[in-house]
C-alpha positions in Angstrom: 51.1 29.6 18.5 48.4 29.0 15.9 46.2 31.9 15.1 42.7 31.6 16.5 40.0 32.4 13.9 36.9 34.1 15.0 33.6 34.8 13.3 31.7 37.9 14.4 28.8 37.4 12.0 26.3 36.9 14.7 26.9 40.3 16.2 27.4 42.2 12.9 24.7 40.8 10.6 22.1 43.2 9.4 19.5 40.4 8.9 16.8 39.4 11.5 17.6 36.4 13.6 14.2 34.8 13.9 14.7 31.1 12.9 14.9 28.4 15.6 15.8 24.7 15.3 12.2 23.7 14.5 11.8 26.3 11.8 15.2 25.5 10.3 14.4 21.7 10.2 11.0 22.3 8.6 12.7 24.7 6.1 15.2 21.9 5.3 12.5 19.2 4.9 10.5 21.5 2.7 13.2 22.3 0.3 14.5 18.8 0.1 11.1 17.3 -0.5 10.3 20.1 -2.9 9.3 19.0 -6.4 11.9 16.3 -6.9 9.9 13.3 -5.6 6.7 14.5 -7.2 8.2 14.8 -10.7 11.2 12.5 -10.9 9.9 9.3 -9.4 8.4 8.1 -12.7 11.6 8.6 -14.7 13.7 6.9 -12.0 11.3 3.9 -11.9 11.8 3.6 -15.7 15.5 3.1 -15.1 15.7 1.1 -11.8 12.2 -0.5 -11.8 11.0 -1.9 -8.5 14.5 -1.3 -7.1 14.1 2.5 -7.2 14.0 2.5 -3.4 17.6 1.3 -3.4 18.6 4.3 -5.5 17.1 6.6 -2.9 19.1 4.8 -0.2 22.3 5.2 -2.1 21.5 8.8 -2.8 20.9 9.5 0.9 24.3 7.9 1.8 26.1 10.0 -0.8 24.3 13.1 0.4 25.2 12.3 4.0 28.9 12.5 3.3 28.5 16.2 2.3 25.9 17.0 5.0 28.5 16.3 7.6 31.0 18.6 5.9 28.4 21.4 5.6 27.3 20.8 9.2 30.9 21.3 10.5 31.7 24.2 8.3 28.5 26.0 9.0 29.3 25.7 12.7 32.6 27.4 12.1 31.5 30.0 9.6 27.9 30.9 10.2 27.6 33.2 7.2 25.5 33.7 4.1 27.1 32.8 0.7 28.3 29.7 2.6 30.2 27.9 -0.1 32.1 31.1 -0.9 33.1 31.6 2.7 34.2 27.9 3.0 36.4 27.9 -0.1 37.8 31.4 0.6 38.9 30.5 4.1 40.4 27.1 3.0 42.2 28.2 -0.1 42.7 31.9 0.5 41.5 32.4 -3.1 38.7 34.9 -3.7 38.5 33.9 -7.4 38.1 30.2 -6.7 35.6 30.9 -4.0 33.6 33.2 -6.2 33.5 30.6 -9.1 32.2 27.9 -6.8 29.5 30.1 -5.3 28.6 31.4 -8.8 28.0 27.9 -10.0 25.8 27.2 -7.0 23.9 30.4 -7.6 23.2 29.4 -11.2 21.9 26.0 -10.2 19.5 27.7 -7.7 18.2 30.2 -10.3 17.9 27.6 -13.0 16.1 25.2 -10.7 13.8 27.9 -9.5 12.8 28.7 -13.1 12.2 25.0 -13.8 10.2 24.3 -10.7 8.1 27.5 -11.3 7.5 26.1 -14.8 6.3 22.9 -13.1 4.0 25.0 -10.9 2.5 26.5 -14.0 2.0 23.0 -15.5 0.2 21.7 -12.4 -2.1 24.8 -12.3 -2.7 24.4 -16.1 -3.8 20.8 -15.6 -6.2 21.9 -12.9 -7.8 25.1 -14.3 -6.2 25.7 -17.6 -3.8 28.6 -17.6 -0.8 29.8 -19.7 2.1 27.9 -18.1 4.9 30.4 -18.9 3.0 33.4 -17.7 1.8 31.6 -14.6 5.4 30.6 -13.8 6.6 34.2 -14.1 3.8 35.5 -11.9 4.6 32.8 -9.3 8.2 33.9 -9.2 7.2 37.5 -8.7 4.7 36.8 -6.0 7.1 34.5 -4.1 9.8 37.2 -4.4 7.4 39.6 -2.8 7.0 37.2 0.1 10.8 36.8 0.2 11.1 40.6 0.6 8.4 40.7 3.3 10.8 39.0 5.7 12.3 35.6 6.6 9.7 35.1 9.4 6.8 35.5 6.9 8.6 33.2 4.4 9.2 30.6 7.2 5.5 30.6 8.0 4.6 29.9 4.4 7.3 27.2 4.3 5.9 25.5 7.4 2.4 25.4 5.9 3.6 24.2 2.5 6.0 21.6 4.1 3.1 20.1 6.2 1.0 19.9 3.0 3.6 18.4 0.7 4.8 15.9 3.4 1.1 15.1 4.1 0.8 14.3 0.4 3.6 11.7 0.6 2.2 10.3 3.9 -1.2 10.0 2.1 0.4 8.0 -0.7 2.0 5.7 1.8 -1.3 5.1 3.6 -3.3 4.6 0.4 -0.8 2.1 -0.9 0.1 0.3 2.3 -2.2 -2.7 1.5 -0.4 -3.2 -1.9 3.0 -3.6 -0.3 4.5 -7.1 -0.9 2.8 -7.6 -4.2 6.1 -7.2 -6.3 9.7 -8.1 -6.3 11.5 -5.0 -4.9 14.8 -6.0 -6.5 13.4 -6.3 -10.1 15.0 -4.0 -12.6 13.9 -3.3 -16.3 16.8 -5.3 -17.8 15.8 -8.4 -15.8 19.2 -8.7 -14.2 19.7 -10.9 -11.2 23.5 -10.7 -10.9 24.7 -8.1 -8.4 26.9 -6.3 -10.9 24.2 -6.1 -13.5 21.7 -5.0 -10.9 23.9 -2.1 -9.8 24.0 -0.5 -13.3 20.4 0.6 -13.5 20.1 1.3 -9.7 23.2 3.6 -9.8 21.9 5.2 -13.0 18.6 6.1 -11.2 20.7 7.4 -8.2 22.3 10.0 -10.5 18.8 11.2 -11.4 17.1 11.0 -8.0 20.0 12.8 -6.2 18.2 15.9 -7.5 15.5 15.1 -4.9 18.0 15.3 -2.0 19.3 18.8 -2.8 18.3 21.5 -0.5 20.0 20.7 2.8 22.9 22.9 1.7 20.6 25.9 1.5 20.3 25.8 5.3 23.9 27.0 5.4 22.8 30.3 3.8 20.3 30.9 6.6 22.9 31.0 9.4 22.8 34.8 9.7 19.0 34.6 10.3 19.1 31.6 12.7 19.3 31.7 16.5 22.4 29.9 17.9 23.2 29.0 14.3 26.4 27.1 15.1 24.4 24.4 16.9 21.0 24.6 15.2 21.9 24.6 11.6 24.0 21.3 11.8 21.2 19.7 13.7 18.6 20.9 11.2 20.6 19.5 8.3 20.9 16.1 9.8 17.2 15.9 10.9 16.0 17.1 7.5 18.0 14.6 5.6 16.9 11.7 7.9 13.2 12.6 7.7 13.1 13.0 3.9 15.1 9.8 3.3 12.5 7.8 5.2 9.7 9.4 3.3 11.4 8.8 -0.1 12.1 5.1 0.6 8.5 4.4 1.7 6.9 6.3 -1.1 9.1 4.6 -3.8 8.2 1.2 -2.4 4.5 1.9 -2.3 4.5 3.5 -5.7 5.8 0.4 -7.6 3.6 -1.8 -5.4 0.5 0.1 -6.7 1.5 0.9 -10.3 3.8 -1.1 -12.6 7.1 0.7 -12.9 6.8 0.9 -16.7 3.5 2.8 -16.4 5.0 5.1 -13.8 7.8 5.9 -16.2 5.2 7.1 -18.8 3.3 9.2 -16.4 3.9 13.0 -16.2 2.4 13.0 -12.7 3.5 9.7 -11.2 2.3 10.2 -7.7 -1.1 11.4 -8.9 -1.3 8.2 -10.9 -0.5 6.1 -7.8 -3.1 8.0 -5.8 -5.8 7.4 -8.4 -5.0 3.7 -8.6 -5.0 3.3 -4.8 -7.7 5.7 -3.8 -9.8 6.7 -6.8 -9.8 9.6 -9.4 -10.5 12.3 -6.8 -7.2 11.5 -5.1 -5.3 12.3 -8.3 -6.7 15.9 -8.3 -5.9 16.2 -4.6 -2.3 15.3 -5.3 -2.2 17.9 -8.1 -3.2 20.6 -5.5 -0.6 19.3 -3.1 2.0 19.5 -5.9 1.2 23.2 -6.2 2.3 23.7 -2.6 5.4 21.6 -3.2 6.5 23.5 -6.2 5.6 27.0 -4.8 7.5 26.2 -1.6 10.5 25.0 -3.5 10.6 28.1 -5.7 10.4 30.3 -2.6 13.2 28.5 -0.8 15.5 28.6 -3.9 14.9 32.3 -4.3 15.6 32.9 -0.6 18.9 31.0 -0.9 19.9 32.7 -4.1 19.3 36.2 -2.8 21.2 35.4 0.4 24.1 34.2 -1.7 24.2 37.5 -3.6 24.0 39.3 -0.3 26.8 37.3 1.2 29.1 37.7 -1.8 28.5 41.4 -1.9 29.3 41.6 1.8 32.6 39.8 1.1 33.4 42.4 -1.6 33.2 40.2 -4.8 30.0 41.8 -6.0 28.8 45.4 -6.2 27.9 46.7 -2.7 24.3 47.3 -3.8 23.5 43.6 -3.4 24.4 43.8 0.3 22.0 46.6 1.1 19.2 45.6 3.4 15.7 47.2 3.5 15.3 49.2 6.7 11.9 47.8 7.6 11.9 44.2 6.4 15.6 43.5 7.1 15.9 41.6 3.8 18.4 42.2 0.9 16.1 44.0 -1.5 18.3 44.3 -4.5 19.5 40.7 -4.3 15.9 39.6 -4.1 14.9 41.6 -7.2 17.9 40.4 -9.2 17.3 36.8 -8.3 13.7 37.1 -9.4 14.6 38.7 -12.8 17.3 36.1 -13.4 14.8 33.3 -12.7 12.2 34.7 -15.1 14.8 35.1 -17.8 15.8 31.5 -17.4 12.2 30.3 -17.8 12.7 30.4 -21.6 15.4 27.8 -21.3 13.4 25.2 -19.5 12.5 22.3 -21.8 13.1 19.0 -20.1 13.0 18.3 -16.4 15.5 15.4 -16.5 18.0 17.5 -18.5 17.6 20.3 -16.0 18.0 17.9 -13.0 21.2 16.6 -14.5 22.6 20.0 -15.3 21.7 21.2 -11.8 23.3 18.0 -10.4 26.5 18.8 -12.4 26.8 22.1 -10.7 26.0 20.7 -7.3 28.6 17.9 -7.5 31.2 20.5 -8.4 30.3 22.5 -5.4 30.0 19.5 -3.1 33.5 18.4 -4.1 34.7 22.0 -3.2 32.9 22.0 0.2 34.3 18.5 1.2 37.8 19.5 0.1 37.4 22.8 2.1 36.7 20.8 5.3 39.8 18.7 4.7 42.0 21.8 4.1 40.4 23.6 7.2 41.2 20.5 9.4 44.8 20.7 8.4 45.1 24.5 8.5 47.5 26.1 10.9 44.7 28.3 12.0 42.7 27.1 15.0 39.0 27.0 14.3 36.2 26.6 16.9 33.5 24.2 15.6 30.1 23.7 17.1 29.8 20.4 15.3 32.4 17.9 14.2 31.9 15.4 11.4 32.2 11.8 12.6 34.5 9.0 11.5 38.0 10.6 11.6 41.5 9.3 11.3 43.4 11.9 13.3 42.5 15.2 11.7 41.3 13.6 8.4 37.5 13.5 8.1 36.7 10.2 6.3 33.2 11.4 5.3 34.6 14.4 3.6 37.1 12.2 1.7 34.1 9.9 0.6 32.2 13.1 -0.3 35.0 14.2 -2.7 35.3 10.7 -4.2 31.5 10.3 -4.7 31.3 13.7 -6.4 34.1 12.8 -8.8 32.4 9.4 -9.5 29.0 10.9 -10.1 30.2 13.7 -12.5 31.4 11.3 -15.3 27.9 9.6 -15.2 26.4 12.9 -16.0 28.8 13.7 -18.8 29.1 10.3 -20.5 27.7 10.8 -24.0 26.7 7.1 -24.4 25.0 6.9 -20.9 21.3 6.7 -21.0 21.3 9.5 -18.5 24.0 11.6 -20.2 23.3 15.2 -20.8 23.0 16.1 -24.5 25.9 18.2 -25.9 23.8 21.4 -26.4 22.9 21.3 -22.7 26.6 20.8 -21.7 27.7 23.7 -24.0 24.9 26.0 -22.6 25.9 25.2 -19.0 29.6 25.6 -19.7 29.0 29.0 -21.4 27.0 30.4 -18.5 29.6 29.1 -16.0 32.5 30.7 -18.0 30.6 34.1 -17.8 31.5 34.0 -14.1 35.1 35.0 -14.9 34.3 38.5 -16.3 31.6 39.0 -13.7 34.2 38.4 -11.0 36.7 40.9 -12.4 34.2 43.6 -13.2 32.0 43.1 -10.1 34.4 42.9 -7.3 34.9 45.8 -4.9 37.0 46.0 -1.7 37.5 42.4 -0.6 37.8 41.2 3.0 40.8 39.2 4.2 40.5 35.4 3.7 40.3 34.8 7.5 38.7 37.1 10.0 41.0 37.1 13.1 41.9 39.1 16.1 
């Protein structure tokens, strides 16, 4: 008889369960929208031209493969430090699980630092402030909000998400009358052949994929979500669908209003579009909206990072202090403080947004491959798992979407590392990222405490 795996997280968790489906969906939309579309649309347009919208379509399809894997796995293991739990239970290896989660944690912290830097840049353009100091203060204030409680953070997330989504809807409305004015398959190299068209479109996909990241962070909120086994998978799928529609419409409108070459040169592409379509005042309004977008993204990244530390400490691969929860706020206080300090330290390494996006993507593709592979291994495990959601398109036990998720991650990684590729990360960035990732090995061996068994079972 196969052993039946159980998960008693929902009864044992020390965190407050206050998030419902609506809040989780808004949370997902907020972190996916984030700063990506506001900052990266210009650079993507410089690569794919008027066909940038196709890059967003391809990015959504690639993201969907992994969304299905996260959705099923989160319905089996509703725990914080999601990737760690998935890899641990599928491979029975604490070390491999820790390395995967460590890489994801680094990507969150590095991204939080970069987006905070972007927040400082937007505020500097509006009122003139020191960007670095402003970024550090933003991280501190948002960490305080993180500490106050997930309910308070969710309220801020809802307000910010409404504002940032409203900014994108405003862009669509302002530029609607311009739609149809350009060829939406035109690329900078003037290619018309399907094969030649694909090169710049796929190149931009590698970049804009950064704008789809965030759905995976919902998996780290399972211990604070009501009926997580059903609500988290639904929230992931809804969030990806809503943001994909917005991204496609915005990218079509943007190149309709402003020439893609001009967009590529703009440091605030959507503000440029708003000014052309609605006047100078609209550009300033988009700048204010971008403040909400960046602040919201930093908050969500810090929440996810602190929950990862909490989850790993609970599993025994980090010092127990990171799993301690404040008695009043029911939030992991030491994990929150550490995440904030790490993000502030990494601020000094933020130089170029596209390099950062690529480096973050590199870490994400490694983790996505691991998550998709974990679902395949879980499906063929001798242990019987109860899933609240099942990924579609299966051949027997084999989840086709997970296989495609593994393949797409392996295909995308060489695009990031190719030295002659226009999007390739420069060698110093690769070395820096590699060095930080290797540091995870001594951290694992010196930080681990008493570890739990790979599978919790009766």
